[in-house]
C-alpha positions as CSV (number, residue, x, y, z in Angstrom):
1,M,-22.1,25.8,25.0
2,F,-20.6,28.3,22.7
3,S,-17.6,29.2,25.0
4,G,-15.1,29.7,22.3
5,I,-17.5,31.5,19.9
6,G,-18.4,35.1,20.4
7,A,-21.6,37.0,19.5
8,T,-20.4,37.7,16.0
9,G,-19.6,34.0,15.5
10,V,-23.1,33.0,16.6
11,L,-24.6,35.5,14.3
12,L,-22.5,34.3,11.4
13,I,-23.6,30.7,12.0
14,L,-27.2,31.8,12.1
15,L,-26.8,33.7,8.9
16,I,-25.3,30.8,7.1
17,A,-28.1,28.5,8.4
18,L,-30.6,31.0,7.1
19,L,-29.0,31.1,3.7
20,L,-28.8,27.3,3.5
21,F,-32.2,26.3,4.8
22,G,-34.3,29.4,4.2
23,P,-36.7,31.1,6.6
24,N,-39.5,28.6,6.4
25,K,-37.3,25.6,7.4
26,L,-35.4,27.2,10.3
27,P,-38.1,26.9,12.9
28,E,-38.6,23.2,12.1
29,L,-34.9,22.6,12.4
30,G,-34.8,24.5,15.7
31,R,-37.6,22.3,17.1
32,A,-35.9,19.1,15.9
33,F,-32.6,20.3,17.5
34,G,-34.4,21.1,20.8
35,R,-36.1,17.7,20.9
36,T,-32.8,15.9,20.1
37,L,-31.0,17.8,22.9
38,R,-33.8,17.1,25.4
39,E,-33.7,13.3,24.5
40,F,-29.9,13.3,24.8
41,K,-30.1,14.9,28.3
42,A,-32.7,12.6,29.4
43,G,-30.6,9.6,28.2
44,A,-27.5,10.9,30.0
45,R,-29.5,11.4,33.2
46,D,-30.9,7.9,32.9
47,I,-27.4,6.5,32.5
48,M,-26.1,8.5,35.4
49,D,-29.0,7.3,37.6
50,D,-28.2,3.7,36.6
51,E,-24.6,4.2,37.5
52,D,-25.5,5.7,40.9
53,S,-27.8,2.7,41.7
54,K,-25.2,0.2,40.6
55,G,-22.5,2.0,42.6
56,S,-24.6,2.0,45.8
57,S,-25.5,-1.7,45.4
58,R,-21.8,-2.5,44.9
59,K,-20.9,-0.6,47.9
60,E,-23.5,-2.5,50.0
61,I,-22.2,-5.8,48.7
62,A,-18.6,-4.9,49.4
63,H,-19.6,-3.7,52.9
64,E,-21.5,-7.0,53.6
65,E,-18.5,-9.0,52.4
66,A,-16.2,-7.0,54.6
67,A,-18.5,-7.5,57.5
68,S,-18.8,-11.3,57.0
69,K,-14.9,-11.6,56.7
70,T,-14.6,-9.6,60.0
71,T,-17.1,-11.9,61.7
72,S,-15.4,-15.1,60.4
73,L,-12.0,-13.8,61.5
74,Q,-13.4,-13.1,65.0
75,N,-14.7,-16.7,65.3
76,E,-11.4,-18.3,64.4
77,P,-9.1,-19.3,67.2
78,P,-5.8,-17.4,67.4
79,R,-3.0,-18.9,65.3
80,R,0.4,-19.5,66.8
81,L,3.6,-18.7,64.9
82,P,6.2,-21.5,64.6
83,D,9.2,-21.0,66.9
């Protein structure tokens, strides 16, 4: 998450947050941030699951269409080319 920020950067951010919000408000902000992050992850997971189910049904439909085209081509008499 903080790949570009070192340990001193994280400590500096925490110190600034402590100064801005005070020690009484920080736990509440942390819980709110955790809940928001959890909801975001759940929403992203739902979207990915929806895309996976749509993708598999699209593949099934494409496979059925290809199979029906193959079957219809097999039932057609061979065509002759003009001389």
